[in-house]
Structure formats: structure tokens, C-alpha cells
N, C-alpha and C positions, 0 to 999 in steps of 0.2 A: 612430497611436502605435506605435513599434517599440521593444521592450524591450531593455535590456542584461541579460546573464545572468551569474550567478556560482554555482559549485558549492561547497557546504559539505561537505567530505569529511574523512576521517581514516585513519590506518593500520589501524584495527581497530574493531570494535563496542565500545560502552561508553566511547569516548574523549570524548564530549560533543557530538557533532554536533547532536543534537536541542536541547540546552540553548542552544547558540550560535545555531542556526537560529531558534528561537522568540524568543530575546532580540533578534536582529536584526530579525525580522519585526515584532515589537511596537514596537520603538523607531523603526524607519523609518516604520511606519504612523502613529505618534504625530507624526512630522515632516510628515505630509501627503503622503508619497510613495505613488503608485499602485503597490502591490507585490503580487505573486502568488508562490505557492510550488508546487513539485512535489517528488515523492519518486521517486528512482531505484529501480527494481526493484519487486517485488511487496510491497505493504504497505497495510493498511487503516487502521491506527491513527494513524500520523504525519500523513497528509493531513487528518484531522479536527482535529488540533491546529493545523496550518497554516491551516485555514479559520477557526478561532476567532481566530487571531492577525491575520489579514489581512482578514476579512470577506468573502472570496471563496472559492469551492469549491476545495479542493486536488485535485490529480490525480497520476497516476503516469506515468513514462516508463520503459519496460522494453525494453531493446534485444534481449533474448532472446525474449520472448513477443510483442512487437509488431513487425509488419513496418515497414520504414523509412518507407513512405508514411504510415502512421498516426502514427508519431513526428513526422514533419515537420509533419503537419497540426495535431497537438496543440500543438506548440511555436509554430507560426506563429499559430494562433488566440490563444494566450495573449499572445504578443508584441505583438499588435495592440491589446491592452486593458490594458496596464500599462507602467510606466516601468522597473521592475526585477523580474527573475525570479530567485528564489533556489531552487536545486535541492539538496535534501538527499540526500546519498549513502546507500548501503546497505553495511553491513559496512565493510571497508577499501576504499580508492579503486579498487584493481585487482582486487578479489575478484568473481568471477563464475563462470559455468559454463564448462567447457572447450568450445571451439567456434571458429568462424571469427572472425577479428579484427573487432571492432566489433559483434559479435552475442552477447556473453557475459552481458549483464545488469549488468555493472559500471558504476559511475558514470564511470569513465575512458572508456568508450565514448562517452558523451554529450559529455564534454569534448573528445574528439578530433573527433567528427563535426560538432559545432556551433561549435567554436572558443571554448568557454566556459572561462574561467580557473577555477582551483581555489583556494579558501581552505582550507588544511590545518589541522585542529584536532588539536593534540598534547596528550595527557595526559602531563604531565611530573612526576607525583606521585612517581615513583621514579627520576628521573634528572635530570641537569643538562646538562653540555656534550655528552653523548652524543646528545641530541636533535638536534644539528646533523648527525650522521651519518645519522639517519633522514631528515631533510629532504633531504640530499644524494642519498640513494638514490631518494627519490620524485621529485626533480627530473630525475634522469638515466634513470629507468626506461623512459620512453616519450617520445620527442621530440615527439610530437603532443599531449602533455598538459602544460599549463603550470601550474606551481605559482606563483601570483601573490603569495601572502602566507601568513602563519602566525598562528594564534591559539593561545596557550598556555592550557591548562586545568589546574585543580587546582594552582596555584602555591602553594608553602608560605610564602614570605616575599618581601620586596622584594629581598633578596640573591639568593635563588633565581632570581627573574625576571631579574635583571641577568646572572647567569651564563649562563642559557640564551639570552637575547637576544643577548648579545655573541658567543656561539659561532655562532649562526645568521646574524647580520649579516655575518660574514665570507664567507658564500656569496652575498651579494647579494640575499637574499630578505628582505623586510621582515617584522618581527614587529609586527603592528598591533593587538595586544590581549593581555591576560593576565588570566584569570579566577582568583580565589582559590579555595582549597578551601572549600566551603560546602555541607554536606549538607542544609541547609534548603531549597535550591532544587531538590532532586531530585524528580522526579515518581514517584509510586508505580507499581509494576509488578505484573503477574500472569503467568499461564503463557504467554500469547501476546504479551507485551510490556507496554507502558504500559497502565495503567488508562485506559479510553476517555475522550476529552475530555468527552463529554456526562455522564459520571458525576461530574465534579468540580464541586461547587456553588461552589467558590471559584476557578474557572478564570480569570475576569477579574482577580482579585487576583494569582494566580500569574503571569499574563502581564505584568501591570504590574510585578511584582517583577523579572521577567526583563528587561523593557525598561529598568528603572532600572539593573540590573546591566550591561547592554550600554552604556548611556550613560556609566556611570562608568568602565568598564574597557576598552572597545573604541573605536578611532578610527573612528567611523561614516563620517566624510567620506572617510577613506582607503579604507575597505572598499567604499563605493559607487563610488569612483573606479577600483577594480580591475575592476569589471564591464565586459564587452565586448559589442558588438552581436552578436546571434546570426547565424551564417553564413547565406548565401543559400539553402542547401539547405532550411532551414525557412522563411525569410522569403518565398521564392518558391513555396511549396507551393500546391497547388490550393485554391481557395476552397470547393470542394464537399466537404462532410463525408463521409468514407469509411465510412459505417455498415456497408456490406457487408464491408469489410476487417476491422472488429472483429467484432462479432456483429450480424447483422440483428435488428431488433426481433422478439421472439417473438410479438407480437400487436399489434393496433391499440390496445387498451386493456389495460394491464398492471397487474394487482393486485399490489402490492409490499408484502410484510410489512416493517414499519419500526417498531422500538422498541428497547428496551435489549437484547432477546434476538436481534434481527435487524438488524445494522448493517453487515455486511461486503459492500458492493456497490461496484464500481468506478465512479468519477465519469464516466470517459470513456464507459462503456456507457450510463449514464442520459442523458448529454448527447446522444450520437449517436442513441439511440432517439428522444429528443424531437425532434431536428432532422430525423429521418426521418419525422416525422409521428405517432409513437405518443404516447399519453397515459398517464402513469404515475399510478395511483390508489393511494395508500398506505393501509394498515390496520394495526392493532395487535393481534396475537394476545394479548399480555399484558393488554390491555384487553378481552379476550374478543370481539374484532371478527372477523367472517368476511370473506373477500374479497368485494368488491362483485359482485353479480349482473350488473352492466353490463359487466364485463370479459370478455375472451375468453381470457386466460391468467393464471395465478398463479405468482409467483416468490417463493420463500422463500430469502433470502440467508443467508449464514453469520453467525455472531455467538457469543453465549454462552448457548445454551439450557440448558446444564448448570447455570448459576447460577440459572436461573429455572424449573427442571423442574417444581417443585410447582405454580407458577402456571399453567404451560402445561397440565399435566395436569388442572387444575380448570377450564380455559377451554372449557366445553362448547359454547357458541355458535360459537366458532372451529372446534372440531374437527368439529362436525356441518355447519357451513357449508362447510368445506373439502372434506369428503367429498361433499356435494351438488354442489359446484362441479366436482369431479373426475369426476363421472358423465358430464359432457358437454364438458369443456374441459381443456386440458393444465395440469398442476401440476408445477413443477420445484423441487427443493431443492438448494442447494449447502452442503456441509459441515454447519454447524449446522442449516440447513434440511433437509438429508438426514436428520440424526438425528431431527428432529421428525416426519418422514414415516414413521419406523419404528414398531415395536411398543412400544418403551420406551427410556428413558434411565436409567442408573444414575448417580447423582450422586457427588460426591467422598467422601461418607460411606457409600457402598454401598447407599443407598436407591433402589429402583427406582420410576420414575414412568411410568405408561402414557402413550403418545403417540398419534398419529393412527391408526396401524395401516394406512396406505394402502400401505406397503411392509412386507416381512416381516422385516427385520433388527432387531436390538436392539444398542444401544451402551452402553459403560461409560466413565465418566470416573474411576471408582475404580481400574480397571485401566489405568493411564496408560502410553502409549508415544508418543514423539514421531515424527510422520510429517511430514517436511519436505523440500521440494525442488521444482524445476521439473518439470512434467509435460507430455507431449504425448499427447493423447487422440484415438483414432480411434473415432468414434461408431458404435455397432452398430445403431442404429435412429434413426428420425426423432424428434427431441426439440426443445424450445424452444432448446437450444444450437445446433442445426443439423441438417442432414439426415444420414441414414446414410452412412457413409464419409467424412464431413468430418473433417479434422484440425484440432484446436483446441489452442492452447497456453495454459498457465496454471500453476498451482502447487497444492501441497498443504501445509497447515500446521495440524496439529491434534494433540491428545494423546489424543483419544477412541479407543477400540478397539471393533471389531465383535465382540460376544460370541456372537451368533447370526446366521448369514448369511441365513436364510430361503430361500425357493425362487424368488425373482424372477429374471428374466433380467438379465444384466449390461448396463450402459449403455455402457461404453467399454472399449477396450483401452488400457492406459497404458504409456508408455515414459518413462524419465528424460531429463535434459537431454542425455545422450550417446547417446540412441537405444536404450538397453538396455531390453528388455521387463521390465515390472514385473508384469503380469498384468491381469486384468479388475477393474473397479471399478464401484461403484454398482449401482443396480437400476432396473427398469422393470416396471410392471404396469398394463395398460390405458393410461390417459392420464397416469399418474403416473410421474415419473422423478426420480432424485436421485443424487448422487455427492459424495464428499469433495473432488473436484477443483474448484478455482475457475477458471472460464474468463476469459481476458483478451482473446484475439483469435484469429481463424482463422490457420492457418499459410499462408503464401504461398511460392511457389518463390523461392529466392534468385536 
């Protein structure tokens, strides 16, 4: 089976990409179509919603952080197991990091590399015929990116819809759906984006509502007809999973923290580790579970420990078990996991909660500051991420602030997407390491 692909993109964030994507995924799955979804760029939250809507694990495609061989393999593997692949864009269609053409992280990179057409979602809540000028600009901006159709979002009335549709139709671009203004379909948000999929007790009902909305207001047949076969650069990719191109498995048996406080781990890493022969053994710190003694490495992913700091502070079996594990085996924490490895976390109300103390720093969510962007890390020591000197690409996205740095040795030297030095990050002590940096893949020479 070789999938056809379609990118759901928009001129900006907040235009309705996720609403349209989830509505389409749920409606097309309801029709019995074998459908999968991917997210352009670095994102943990949207792929979990994609997975809930499709019943298949969502994944990411990031042209800045992932080498082309990994992108090709991920897309080829997915195309072999579904009929239709919907790729949700990130921010605006052409938004990415400055850099070589095709390696910016923008959704447009994927459209150009793989010949995947774009369904453009337009928020027309504050305009009418001027929307046609926006579409004209997007159609002409890059000849390698094809705008195949438009969905209007937040339409105020039938007259409003007709005004916008008539203006856009003069460009030869079909308008194949128009969603009304309806705040009841909005998904709740928090500081890092949408409230996580697993936290919605009514998520099946919400997805069913979005499917109903798509069936009522979007031309599903026309939208599926827009999709095009993925170009051969992905379809002819090597069948061998490039685990070493991403991150090699950090161990043979990996103890992975997994619960409401530890959710941010990239699907491609878990899949590639498993395909390389590693076994992933999950445990829940919130349930006061320690890592299994049968494992040879422990990984604490990111998430929302600041929302569960009291429960984590009270989880004595977890804390004692993790300390015992770290005496003889590596323990690594990313972002939220790194916060838990420190001395303490100050929650949003300014209350300090003691953490594991395996590293010397302390963090605060009360003293909030946004840290956001692509990062390239040069590792300063051997860690579960890689050997000393390895260059790893990923990103940073958190509001927590380090309020006490401690005395640990730094883990990595960081640079931003343009190669500008940011400074040292993270800490390491004995077999324990951690950093706010989320790793996606090793850097390869262009």
C-alpha cells in the first residue's frame, strides 16, 4: 500500500489547522479509510490527538532537526501502511528557521521535497474578499509548493462565505469547505499548547463532534481527491530503519517514565529503538513506581511535572528506587525529567516541592520565562543521548526557570538554529544527566 499525502497548513498559528486536521482524520476514519497523521516540526501534543483520531501512533517530520535520510524513511514506512497521510503544518506554511532551502523546519519544505499538495486553512473572521489576496500570495510565493485547495474557517454567515468564495474562485483555487464560527468546538489550552489528549475524559465525544462538523461543512470527497502520491525520494527509501541516524538506543532494556507528568517523547525514537532490538519498559512515578531493576538505562522524558510536583515529592518508592538505579546505571532526563532530577520544583503558586536531588539545580514555574527554539547541542560527555562530541539537533520549549544552578558539570554546549552560541545547558553527575534540550536526531553533514 502506498499512501497519497496532503498537508493541512495556514498563513499563521491559530487559524484552525488542528481543528480541520482532527475533523478530517475522524471523519475519514469513520468512512473506513486507512489514514495516518504526522506533524510538521517539533511538537509533542498534536501527534497525541492525531493518534486518538486515527487509532495509529502520530509522528513528526522536521526538516531542520532530522536528516533527509530519516525523513525519507519515516515517510516511506508510513506510506506503506495507509491509504492517506495528512500532515499538519506548524505555524504558517512558510515559517521556519533561517537556513538552507528545504532545511528550515517549515511545512513548505515537506510540500516541495515530497510533492505533497497543500490544503490552506484561512481564518476569515475579520475579512472578506481580501482573503483572495492572501491566497494569491501563497500560490505564487514558491513554485515548488502547490496550494491545491482552501478551507475557510470562522465564517460569520452564508453571505460572508459567498463573498470570500467568489473572490478566491477567480484565482482557480477551489474552496472546498467553510467552517462556521463556533467556540464550542475549541480545545482547551495551557502554557505549552493544547491540554494533552490523555487528559480529556470526553475526547471521543469531541472527536465525534469534529467528524460531524467536517462531514457537514467540508467536501470530503474533494479533499481526498486533492491528495497526491508521495514522491519517490520517500517511496524508494531504504527498508533498513536508520536508528543510528536518529539516536541509537541508550540501552538494551530502557526504563521509560510514562504517565501524566512524563508524556513528551518522540514516537520516531521509541519506534526506532524498538526496531533496533531494544525493549522499552514503562513505569509511573506518579503511581510511586521505581524503574525496573531489569533495565540498564532510565529515561525521564518531558511533560508537566510542575502540575504534579506535590505527588512527585511524595513518591518515596520512586525517588529511592531511582537513586538506587543511578548508583550503577545511567539515568537521563529531558526538560520536565531534568526538573525532577534536581533538588526541587517551585510550582505556579510559589510552593517549593523537593525532588530527587540527583542533580544540584532547582527550578521554578512561578518565575516564568518562555524558552523556545531549535537547538544544536554538542555533548560534553558520554550520555544516553550520545558520546562526547556528538552533535544532536532538537529544540527547547519550556517556561520553567533555573533558580539555583548547583555545582554539576554541564551536559552540552548549545547553539540556536542559526549556529549562534547560547551557552552551556544541563548537568551531569556520576551516571545522571539531564537538560532542558529535547533531542530529535543526530546532526549529519549536509
